[in-house]
N, C-alpha and C positions, 0 to 999 in steps of 0.2 A: 228580688231575683225573678227572672223569667227564663223560660226554656227556649233555646234556639236549636233548630235541627240543622246540622251541617252536612252537606253532601260528602260522599266518600272521597271525592277528588279535590276537596278544598285544601288550600295551602295552610299548613300548620306552622306557625312561627316558632313557638316554644311551649314547653310544658312546665307548669308551675303549680305545685301543691295539687296535683291530679286534675287541674283545670286545663283545658286546651283552649288556646287563643287562636282564632283563625282569621284569614283575610276576609274582610267584609265584602270586597268586590267579587269574590268567587261564589257568594251565596246567590242562588236563583231567587227570583221574585215570583211569588205565586199569589193567587187571588185571596189574600187575607186583608180585610179592611184595616187600614192604618189606625182608625179610631179604636179598634179592639185591642191594640197593643199599647203597652206603657211607652212613655216618652223615651226616645232613644233606642227603642227595641229594633231588632233585626227581624225581617219577615221570615217566618219558618218555611221550611221545605218539606215535601212529603218523604223524600228518601234520605238515608244517611243516619248518622248517629246524633245523639242528643247532647248538647252542651248547656251549661248554665252560665249566664253572664248578667252582670248588673249594668244598668245604664252608664255608670261611671267607667266600667271596663270598656264598653263600646266607645265612649268618648275618648278614653285614653288611647285606644288603638288608632282612632282617627287623628288624634293630636300627635302621636309619634310619627305618622307619615308626614304631617305638616312640619314637624321638627326636622325630619330628614331633608325636606325641601329647603328649609331655611339654612341648614348646615351646608347644603350644596351651594346656595347663593352666597353664603359667607366665604366659602372657599373660592368661588369665582371672583368675588370682590377682592380678596387677598391677592389672588394671582394678578388681576388687573392693576392693583396698587403697586405690586412689586415690579411688574413690567414697566409701568409708568415711571417709577422711581429710577429704574435702569436707563430709560430713555432720557430723562432729565439729567442724570449723572453723565452719561456719554455725551449728551449735547453740550453740557458745561465744559467738560474736559476738551471736547473737540473744538469749541469756540476759543478756548484758551490756547490750544495748540496752533490754531490758524492765526489768531489776531493778538495774542498775548494780553487778552482782556481779563483783568482780575475780577471785574464785576460779573462776567459770564461764569467763571469757575465758582465764584462764591455763591451766586444765585442758583446755579445748576446743582452743585453739591449740597447747598442748604435745602433746596426743595427735595432732593433725593433723601437726605437725612430725615426730614419731616415725614416724608412718605414712608420711609423705613420704620419710623416710630409708629405711624398709623398701621402699618402692616403687622408689626409685632404685637400691638395692643388690640388688633381687629377693630380699629376706630374708623368707621365709615365717615363720621362727621369731620374728623381731622383731615382725612384724605380729600373729602369734598371741599373743605375750606381752602386747602392748598391748591387744588385744581381750579377753583374759582378765581383765586388771586392770580394764578399763572395765566388764566384765560384773559383776565383784564390787562395784565402786564403785556402779554404778547399782542393783544388787540391795540393797545396804545402804541406799542412799538411799530406795529404794521401801519397804523394811521400816520405815523411820523415818517417812516422810511419807504413805504410801499414796496418793500422787498418780500418776496414770497418765502425765501429761506433766510432765516429760521422762523420769523415772526408769524407768518400766515400758517405755515405747516404745524408748528408747535402750538399755536393758538387754537387751531382746529382740533388737534389731538387733545389738548387740555379741555376744550369745550365738550368733546365727545366723552371723555372720562368723567367730567362733571355731571353730564346728563345721566350717564350710567350709574354713578354713585348716588345721585339724587333719587333715581328710581329705586335703587337698592335700599336707600335709607327710608323711603316712604313705605316700602313693602316689609321692612323688618319689624 
């Protein structure tokens, strides 16, 4: 245990067993050599009240902020996956309505169902796999037909979603 002096205006998140946990970012930094403090210690200030915190408590407060960031990223991935599933479903139904193509409705709704499963299970890997497969399929279709709609547009959307999901998967 070591002593941390917290300024009066520090944000206090919650009180637990008469210990106050405060925001690390609101603590002022003053001229105390870091070598004099235990590993993970906060730099003490001259003004304010005194709190006691262990290095694990300091680590946990930093980890919870990282956890909130990951939760936000997971929510964003889920929203992107759901919107992408809706685009694929609408595209499949629209292609069937125009051309009576059973392959279009089956592939569009099949991709939407798989993306829906990825959404419900928060599976970035499944959504990434589906988007990569669709990128390849639309790329092949564009190479054969040279039609911008739907192959080039949906291929570009699929590639953008695949890149976003790959970034999200590597940062998770």
